[in-house]
N, C-alpha and C positions, 0 to 999 in steps of 0.2 A: 444669536442662537447657537448653542453648543450641542453637537451630536457626537456620541461615542459609538463607533462601529466595533462590534465584538465578535471575534472568531474564537470558538473553543474547539481546538483541533484534537485529533485522536492521539497525537504524540507531539512532544516538544519540537522535534525536528521538522514537523510539517509547517507549511505556511498556508494561510487562507487566501485563496484567489478572489472569492466573491466580495469580501469587504474592500479589498484593494480596487476592484472594478468600480464599486460605488463611489469611493473617495475620488479617484482620478476622473470619473465621469462628471463630477460636480465641482472640480477644482476652481472653476471660474465664478462660482456662486458666492455670495457674500454671507458666509456662515463659517463657524469654527468646527472643524471635523478632525477627530482623532481616531486612530486604529489601536485597539488593544487585543492582543492574542494570548490565549491561555491553552492549556490542554486538559483533558478529562482526568488527568492525574493530579491536577492542582486542587487544593482544598477550596470548597465553595466559599468559605468565609474569606479567603484571600481574594478570590475573584470579586466578591461583593465589595470588599474594602477598596480594591484598586479602582473599580468602576466609579464608586461614589466619591473617591478622592478627586476625580476629575470634575465633579459638580456639573454633570451634563443636564441639559433640558430634555434630551431624548436619547434613549439607548436602543440601538438596532442590532438584533442578533441574527447571525447566519446559522440556519438550522438544518441538521442532518440526522440520520438515524443514530449515529454514534454519540451525539451530544444533546439531543432534545430534552432528556430528563434533567441534565445539568442546566440547560437554558431555562426551562420552566421553573426550576427551583430558584435560580438566581433572579429571574424576573419577579417572582413572588416576593422575595426578600427585598428587592429594590422598592417595590410598591409599599411594603410594610414600613420601610424606613422613611420614604418620601413619596407619597402618593401623587405629587405633582409631576414627577418624572414620567414622561410618556415612554411607552415600549412599542417598538416596531419589530415585526418578525418577517423573515424572508428565507428562501431556500427550498429545496425539494421536499423536506419533511413537513412543511406547512402549506405547500402549494396545492394540496388536495383536500377538499372539504374545509376550506379556510374559515367559513362561517362557523362551523362546529368547533374549530380550534379556538376562535375568539370567544365563543360562548362558554367554553369549558375552562379557559385559562385567563389569567390577568393579562392586561395589555390593551393597546389602543388601535393598532394597525397591523395588517398583514399584506405583504406584497405577493401576488400570485405569479409564479413563473419567472421569466427573465426580469431582472430588477433594475437595470441601468436607467432606462427612460422613465419608468414609473417612479423610481426613487428621485430622479432629478426633478420631475414635475412636482412631486410631493414636497421636496425641500423648497422649491420656488414658492409653492403655496404657503408653506410654514413661514418663510421669510416675510412674505407680503402680509400674512396675518399678523405677525409680530409687529411690523411697522404700523399697521392700521391700529393695533391695540395701543401702541405708544402715542399715536396721533390723537386717539380718542381720549386718552388720559390727559394729554396736554390741553385738549379742548374742554375737559371737565364735563363731558356729556354722559348722560345715563342712557342714551338711546342705544339699542343694539347696533353693532358695527355692520352687520350684514356682509360679512367677508365674502360669502359665496357670490354676492352680486358685484362687489367692488374690485376683487382681485382679478388680475389678468388671467390667472389660472384658478378655476374653481375646483374644490375638492370633489364635487360631484361629477367632474369631467375627467378625472384622472383614471384612466383605464388600468385594470390589473390591481386595483386597490380595494381592500376591505377595511372598514372603519366603523367605529361606534358613533352613533348620532341619536340623541334623544332616547337613549335606552335601547336602541335597535342596532342591528348590524347591517350596514349598507354596503352595496357592491356596485361598481361602475361598469362592469362588463370586462370581457377578456381582451387583452392586448395582443395584437399580432406580433409574430417574430420580427426582430429587428435586423437590420443590415449588419452583419458581423463587423464590417469595416468602420462602423460608427463607434465601436468600443475603443476605449483609450488604453494604451499599454499600461499595465498596472504596477510596474516596478520602476523605481527611480534610483536615487543614490543611497538607499538604505543598504545596510550590510546584509548580504544574503549567503555568503560563502558556506556557513555551517548548516543551512536549512535545505530541505528538499523544496525546490521551486516548481510550482505547478504552472503549466502553460497550456493555452488553448488555441489551436489553429482552425478548428471547425466545431460546429455545434450540430447535433442531430446524429442519427444513425440510419443506414439504409435497411436495417433488419428489424424484425418484429418479435424478438425473443420475449416470451410471455412474462418472465420474471423481472424484466428490466423496465424502468420508467421511460427509457429512450424509445420504447415501442409505441408510446402514446403521441410522439411528435412525428411530423412528416417532413421528409427531405433532409438534406445536409447542406449547411451553409459554411463557406470557407472564407478565411481571411486572405487578403491579397498576398500572393506568395512572396513578393519582394519585401513587403512589410514584415512577414514572418522571418525572413532571412536577417533583416536589419535588427529585429528585436532579439533573436537568438544570439546574434553576434554580440549584442550588448551584454547579455547574460554570461556569455563565455568570457568577455573582457573583464567582467566583474569577478571572475574566477569561481563561479558557481560550480559545484562538483556534480550535482544531479538535477536534471530538469525532467519532470514527469509530465508528459502530454496527457491531458484529460480527455482528449478526443476519443469517442466511443469506438470507432473503427478507423484508425489513421490511414490505412491503405485502401480505403474504399474507392479512392480516385487515384489510380496508378500514376498518372502523369504528374499530379500534384505531389504525391509522396516521393517520386523519383527526384523531382527538382529540389525538394528540401533535403532529402538524404544526400544527394550529390554535394550540396552546399555544406552540410554539416561534416561530411567526411574530410573536407579541406580545412575546417576550422582548427586553429592551433590551441594547444592546452589540454589538460587532463579533465575532460568533462564528459559525462555520460548522459545520453538522452534515452528516456524510457517511453515506449509506445505500446498501446494496446492495438493489436492487429488481428485480422482474420488470416490465419496462415494459408488457408486454401485459396485465397485470392491472389497470393503472390505470383507475379508473372516471371518469365525467364529474364526479362529486362530488369526487373526489380532485383532479382537474385544476383544478376551480374553486377549491378551497382553496389549492392551490399557486400559483395565479395571483396571490394576495395576498402572497406571500412577498417580503420585501425582497431586493435584489440581494446575492448572496453568502451568504445564510442557509443554503441547502441545496445540496448537490451529490449527484448520483446516479451509482452505478456499475451499469451494465446489462450482464449477461452475454449477449452475442450468440453467441459462441463460433464459429459458422459460419452462413453464410446458405444453405447447401446443405440442402434439406429431407431428403434421404436420410441425410446425416450426422447431422442433428439427431435423426432417428429411431434411428440407431445408438447414440446416447448417452442415449436415453430422455427427450429434450426434445421434447415434443409441442406445438410452437408453430411458426409460420412467421415468416420475416423480415419479411414485409409487416405482420404484426400488431405486431411490435416497432417497425418503422419508423414506423408511423402514430402510435404513442404518443410515441416519441422526438421526432418533429417537433412534436407538440402541446406537449410540455414545452419544446422549443426556442423555440417561438413566445411563451412566457411571458417570455423574455429575462432572467430573473433567476437561473436555475438552471444551473450547469455540469453537463455529463454526461460520464461516462467510459464508453466502450463497449469491451468486452473481446472479443478473438478468441483462439482456442487453435489452434496448429499441431500436427499430428501426431495428430489425432482419427481414430478407426477409420473407414477407407474413404476418407478425404479425401486427394486427391493435390495436387501443387503447383499445378496450374491451378485447381482448385476453391478453394484457399486464396487464390490471386491474385484470383479473382472475389469472394470474401467480403470481402477487403480493399477492393476498389474499391467494392463495395456500401456498406460502412460509411463509407468516405471521402466518398462523395457526399452524406452527411447533413450534413457540415461542422459536426460537434460539437466540443467543446473538447478532448477527450483520446481517443486511440485506444491501447489497451493491448494489445500483442501478447505473448501468453504461449505457452509450450510445454508440451505435455501432461506431467504428472507422474503416474506410476503409483504411487499411494499404497497402502501396506499396508492391506489390509482392504477396499479399494474393489472394486466389481463389475468395474471395468475391468481390474484385475489378473487376475481369473479368465478374462478373454477375450483376454489378451495374445497367446497362441499362435495363436488363431483369426485375428487381424489381422496376424500376422507382426511383432509389436512387439519390438524390442530396446530396452532402456532401461538407464540407468546403475544398477548395483547400489549406488551411493553416493548419499547424499542430495544433491540433492532428487529423485533417481530420475527424471530427465528423459528423455524419449523420444529415441532415437538414430536410429531408422528404423522404418518399417512396410513392409508389402508394397505400399503405395500411394505412399509418399514416401521418398526416399533420404536418407542422411546428408548428402550434398552439397547436396541441395535444402534441407534444414533449416538448413544453414550459411548458405545464401543468405538465408533468411528471418531469421536472426539479424542479418545486416547491415541488412536492411530495418528490423527492430525498433529497432536502434540509431539509425538516421537518423530514424525517426518519433518516437522518444522525445526525442531531442535537439532536433530542429528543429520538428516539428509540435506536440508536446505542450507545449513551453516557451512557445509562442505569441509568440515574440520574432522570428520570421522570416517572418511571414505574407505580407508583400508580396513578398518574394523567392520564397517557395514558389509563390505564384500565378503569378509570371513563368515559372518553370521547368515546373510541372506541365502547362501548356498546350502545351509543346513535345514532349510524349510521348503515346503512344497512350492510356495510362492512368496514374493517379497511382502505382499500384504500380510500373510500369516506371521512373518517375522515381526513386523511392526506392531501387529495386534498383540502378539505374545509379550513383546518388550513393554508395550504400554500397559498391559494387564499386570505385569511384574512390577513396574514402577508404581502403579496404583496400589497394589497390595502392600508394597514396602513403605507407602506413605510419601513417596517422592513427589507425587503430583499435588499434594496438599500443602506443600511448603516450598520456600525457596531453598535451593541447594547450591553448593559451591561449584565452580567450574571443574574442580578435581573430582567431585562426586559424579559428574556426568560421565566421566571415564570409568570410575570405580563400578558403576552400575553394570557395565559389561562383564566384569570379572565375577560379580555376584550372580548375574543372570546365567552365566556359563556354568558356575558351580552348583547353584541351587535349582535352576530350571532344567538345564540340559544334562547336568551331572557328568560333565566332560572334563578332561584334563585341560589345565589352563596354561601349560608351559608356552606353547606357540602364541596363544592369545595375548599373554602378557607382553611378549616381544612386539606384537603387532600394535597393541595399545600404546606401548612406549614410543613406537615410531610416530604414530599420529600425534601423541601428546607433545613430543619434542618439536614436531614440525610447526605446531601452532601456538606453543606456549614458551615460557622462559626456559632456557636450556640448562641453567646452572643448578636446577633443583628438580628432584623427582619425588612424587608422593610415595609413601611407604609401601604401597601395594605393588610397586614396580621395582625392579632390581637394577642397581647400577654397580657393576663389578669390572673395573678397568684398571690395569696396572699403570701407575703414573709414569713410569719410564717409557712404556710402550706408547702411551698417549703423547708424551713429549716428543718422542722420536717421530711419530706420524705427523704431528703438528709441524715440527721443524721442516721435515721433508716436503710436506704439502705446501707450506708457505714458500719454500724455495722453488718448487716446480711451477707454482702459479704466480710467481713474482708479487707475492703479497707481503706486506710489512707488519700489519696489525694482527697479532694473534687473537685479540679480543673479538674479532669479527667472525671467528669460526668456533664451532663446538664439535668435539669428537665423542662418539658414543659407541660402546661395544654391544653387539647383538649376537645372540646364540643361534639365530637362523639367518639364512640368506634372504633378508627382507625384500630387497629390490627384485630378486627372482620371483618371490611370492607375488609381488604386485604385477609383474609382467605375465606370469603364466599360472598363478593360483596354486603353485606347488610349494610345500613346506620342506625345506632341506636344512637339517640341523648341522650348521657350520658356523664357526665364529667369523663375524664380519665387523669391520669398523667403518662407520659412516661419518662423513664430515657435513655438518649443517652450517649453512651460511646464515649468520645471525640477522642479516639485513634482507635476505631473500628466502622466503619459506619454501620456494620451489627448487632452490639450488641445493641438492643433496647428492653427495658423491660417495661411492664405495671406494675406500682407500686401503682395503685389505692387502692389495698387492704391494703397497709401500713397505709392508713389514719385511719383505725380502731385502730391502735396501737399508733397513734400519740397523 
């Protein structure tokens, strides 16, 4: 028997943890199992062709809100090409109302909830069924095989499984949560360096946020901490660059988190570990440990969602923004850990103005990444049960995103979408920081700036098409001239500074000015190389500015003076004002 496990990921660089769990958990069984990974950016025709090329007897899909439409389409096409190929579904997107899903879609089986044990028993049953079929053929008998009676494992005894039988959908009952330490480490000798690798040290969440599926489970289960260390060491030795923990609240057990963090701090190599945490739970002992982390070793994702205390209560989050803020700023003070703070638009009871205030509250913390999300009404979540109470209209198609509530209109959510695009491109990329500082101060609040910039980009058609990296800088010049009606002399110098910091230094777009005397440039370069014991002139770039740009960055004051900056080609953070060298040239 040949099974193809299919993961259709959100992006090419992602890896699918679920299909790897299933394969490794059944490695000892006598069947052929392959993993195939695609992304939602792949053509469906290609996915279909690649799966059928493997000639599987059964195709198993890992189903999530971001890929379910692709999965259903591919499964339908598989059945049209070869109806004998069986289809198995699993994952959070099909674990609620599994019977309805099978009734409404092609396919043969659905695994509900955790899949490892259910899948293993299912495969054992399939192997035994296939052997019995072969034996019956050899005996040339026309009598029914009665697999359900002869197999060691009967399909009717496999908990957590929905399946078709005699035109009906059968269900064997819910399977209880497994011991986490029974799962098998899902990575082996495959090449992982270019992928984001997902890892799981615990399952479950201690909180009951209404919008989250984790609220439907009870308790938190942990992997043995020594096993976690060993497995993470393996990934570090494989030179993986980013490991993202899928644990819902990694620091819900401080002792457990501390032991793992202490171990990871000592690991050698350039590797980053990403954790979802509750910042308010951080203890002084945890902060002390984190203060020893090398730069870039950890990054934290913190779910703020809203800073409005009433709305927090509406979603069963019993914490205040002040508690979160205090700990976020303490982590920021460590200066080695990047933080991603999440906000969700469309929460029950939150209107446009409340979300605007939440954004400004979070923006004031000046952390690395602000992620603006939009409420998804997930099947089986408590939020789904309250949709009518809050006047929620949401898309019936995945990812089931909010369209409006009684407190926020569709038009207002569209405005927030534009803000989200501007924040993600400009703020989160961290390549426009000097430009953003220049503009944010010209508006009443940061939100107002990003809203106006997003509206301008929409009106100009920039949001409707792909634009070049140069155009992303040019927008600021146009925005300043057309929207603010202000002089762009200083702005162009500021744009030039950020552009050269993060792009090739030998060329400037035509809307920026390069005016430097070649003899002065050569003199500064020779002196700089001499003073810094450098031999390779190709490693530096010298640019003339008509304002004191570094002073502007330090104190937000524009001083019209000629300055010469040296950029290190190999280190974007290494920029030196060499104007004083002119006295020696």
